[in-house]
N, C-alpha and C positions, 0 to 999 in steps of 0.2 A: 504494500500500500504506500502510495506517495503522500506523505504527510504535508509536504510543502504546498500542494494544491489546496488541501483542506485549510492550511494556515492562511494562504492568500485569500481564499473565499470568506473565511471568518472575518478577517480584518476588513476586507472590501465591503462586506455586508454591514458590519457595524458602523463603518465610517459613512457609507452612503445613507444609512438610516439614523445617523447622529446618536448612536447608542454607546454607552459605556460597557465595559465587560460586566459590571455589576447588573446593569439593566438586561443584558443578554442572558446572564446567569438566572435572573429571576424568571424570565420568560421560558427558558429552556429547562430549568431544573438542574442544570449542570453547575458544579462549583466554579467559583471565580478562579481558583488555583488551577484547575484542570483546563479551563478556557485559556488562561494565560499561557500555560504550557503548549497547548495546541496552536495558539497564535504564533508562538516562537518556534514551532516545528519540532518540539521535543516530547510531546505527549504521546501516549499510546491508547487511543480511544477504543472502548468496547463497541459492539454493534448497537447496544441500547443508547450509548452516548451519540453515536453517529445518527441514529434515527431521530433522537431529540433535536440535534442540530438541524437536520434536514427539515423536520416539521416546523421548527421555529423560523427557519429561513424560507419556508413554503417552497421547497424545491425537492427534486428527487435525490435519493441517496447517491446514485452514480454521478450526478452532476457536481457533487462536492469534490470529485477527484479529476474532473476534466480540466484541461488547460483552457483558460479564457481566450476568446478570439481577440487578437490584436489587429485592428484594421490595417495598420501600416505594414504588418507582415504579409498581408494578402496582396500588396501592390508591388509591381515591378516597375520602377521609375524609368522614364525614358532616358534620363542622364546616366543610368546604370547599364544600358544596353550596349553591347559591343558588336561590331560588325565583323563577320568572318568571311574571308574569301579563300576558297580551297584552290590550291595550285592547279588541279585538274579541271576545275570549273571556274576559271577566272572571269567568266561572263556573268556569274551569279554572286550576289552578296547576300549573306544570311544574317538575320537578327532573331535570336530566340526571345519570344515575347512572354513565355510562361516558364515555370519550372515544374518539374514532375513532383507530385506529392503522393502520399499513400492513397488519397482518394481521387486524385485527378490523373487520368491516364492519357490525356490529350495534350499535345504540344502545339502551340501556335508559333509559326515562324514567318517573319516578314522577309520576302525575297525580292531583291531588286535584280531584274533581268536586263542586261545592257542592250542598247540599241544595236541593230544590224547583227544579231547573233542567233545561234540556235544551239540546242543541247544535243547530247547523244540520247539514245533511248534509255528509259528508266533514269531520268536525270536526278531524281531525288531518292533513289534507292528502290529496292524491291518492296512493293506494298505487301503487308501481311494482313491488312484489312482495308476497308474503304478509307481513302484519304479525301480531303476536300481542298480545292483551291478557290480563292476569291480574288478577283481583279480589283485593286484599289485605284490604279492609275494606268492609263494606256490601253492597248489592245495586244492580244497574244493569240497565236495559233497553236492549237494542240493537235498533233498529228500522230496517228496510230501506225504501227508497223505494217499494216496492210494498205497504207496510202490514204486512208480517210482522214479528213481534218475538219476542225471546227474553229471559228474565230470567236474568241471571248473578248468582250469589251468591258470598260469600267463598270463595276457594279454586278457583273456576271459571276455566278458561282457554279463550279463543276465538281461532281462527285467522281472520284477515280476508283473503280473497283480493283481488287488485288490482282486480277489476271490481265489487266489492260497494259500492254506495252505502248508507250507514248514518248513523244519528245515535244519540246517547246520551240517555237520560232517567233522571234521578234523582228519583223521586217521594217519597222518604223525607225525614225531618227531619234526617237525618245526612249528613255528607259521605261520599263513596265514594273509596277510595284504590285505584288500579290501577297496574300496571306495564305499560308499552307497549314492545314490542320491535319495532324497525324498522331497515331499512337506510338510511333517509333521515334527514337531520339536521334539516332545516328544517320548521317547522310553518307552514302557510299559513293 
């Protein structure tokens, strides 16, 4: 059991409700000495004490041990993004917009595709599931290995199934900016 989460929850609850340890003690039936220990992260609460705390705070027992959500930790700031250019793909610039977490299995990558260039087939690696591209700026042709092609313009989105072999062509004089959503992290 992580006592530090409980400690943080107790202190946060008391402060946000303008309560003293004594007032919380009277409401919960837990001694001030034990509450003080728990807030310092040194106590060892029984299940009945944990139940009393959760009832007093009007929350679930499990939420006492969850890490609080810190909004700043959910943001990837634009000034912290780095641009990656792979030597074998020098016509593409990549910026990873998200980071993988235990609950998020999708990566968003901003890709700048240089003017007057094209990629080889499977330019972003072999798909293991559907990927998605969204054109933010410019126009881009997606061509399959059987010669079929489609023009994507600003605002268009295309799902790319795992078995589709394709390449990108940018025949314009301007760079194309696209967002690539994938569940794989590495670009081959």
